[in-house]
N, C-alpha and C positions, 0 to 999 in steps of 0.2 A: 429739362425738368419743368413740369407744369406746377403752377401754384394756384391753389383754390382760395378764394376769398369768401369766408363764411360770415354772413351778417346776421347777428342776433340783436334785437332791439337793445341799444345801449352798449353793445360789445361788438368789436370787429376782430376777427381772428384770421390770421394768414397761416395756411397749412400747406407745407410741401406735399405733393402727391407721392413722390418717391424720394427717400433719403439715400441718394446714391452719390458717392464721391468718385472722381475719376483719377486713376493712376495712368499717366502717359509714359510709355517706354520708348526710348530712342534706341534702336537696335542697329549696331554697326557690324556688318559681316563682310568678310572677303569673298564676294561672289565672283569677281574676276581677279586677275593678277597672278602672282607667283604661287599662291596657296588658295585656290578657289573652293574651300570647304564650306563656304557660306550658303551654298544652295541646299546642302543637307541640313544645316542648322536652321535655315529659314523655314523649312518644312515643319520643324518642331515648335516654332514660336506660337502659331495658333493653337496647336494641341496643348502646349503648356499653359497658355493663358486661359484656355477653355477649362482645363482641369482645375485650375485655381478658382475660377469663377463659379464652377459647379460644385465646389466643396464648401458647404455652409460654414465650416469651421475655419476656413482661411479667408481673411479679408472680407468679412460680411459687410454689406453696404457699399462695396467698392465695385467699380467697373474698370477693367483693364483694357486700355487701347495701346496700340503700338504702331510704329512706322519703321520699316527696314530700309537701310541705306547701304550701298556697296562701298566699303572702305578700300577695297582692292589691295590691301596690305601696303598702302602708300600713305605716308603722313599727311600730305596736302589734301588728298581726297577724303581721308578720314576726318580731318578737321573741317573741311568744307561741309561734310555730312552733318557733323555735330552742330555747326553754326546754322544749318538749314532747318534743323528740327524746331518746331514751335511748341512752347509750353511743356517741354519734357520734364518729368519728375525724376527719372532714373535712366542712366545709360547702361546698356548691356553690350559688351564688346568694347573695343575691337579685339581682334585675335592676335595680330602681329605686334611684337614688342616695339617695333619702330613706330607704330601708330599709337600704341597704348601710352608711350612716354609723353607725347604732347597732349594727348586726349585726357589723360588723368590729371595733368596740371590745369587744363582748361576747366574740367569738371570741378576741380577744387576751387578755382577762382569763382565759378558760378554757384558754389556750395550745393552741388548735385552729386549724388552717389554714382559711382561707375563700377560695374562688375565685369571683370574680364575672365575669360575661360581658357586662355592659351598663352598669355604673356610669360616668357620664361627668362628674360634678361635679369642678371644679378643686380641691375640698377634698382629694381623694385624692392630690394631688401631695405633700402633707406626709408625707415618709417617716419622720418622728419618731413620727407617730401611726399611719399606715397603712403598715406595713413588713413585710417578710418576717421571720420565717417564718409570720406570721399572715395576711397579706393579699396576694392576687395578683389583679390586675385585667387582664382580657383586652382592655380598651379603653384606648387611649392618651389621656391627659389632658394638656392644655397650659395654660400660664399666660396 
């Protein structure tokens, strides 16, 4: 962001040239491993962010950036990916329940929201552990 310094005799005004805030997404996808659906989803990420940024009614004044990491449906690789993200505001993914379980707890500790789209374990029914504002599951789980 550029900042302009306007000097009028007796008055100094600092004006930002663009009032843009950034939302950084950390996207964890199973690109390799036992369920490599992440390549398909990865193709949708730039389309979705572009759609949001091009709609003046959604998040005006915000710029969305993202980084995609392969979770490989493995807990260790998924957590390594989460820890490697820099300055993330929101996590999307991971997909596999075995990765979501520790990832959701880490996101809660960091006070960062996490949105998963395929975790189906009944463990996620426990709203004392997996609760908003940290955890959102796009899959309905039942007891």
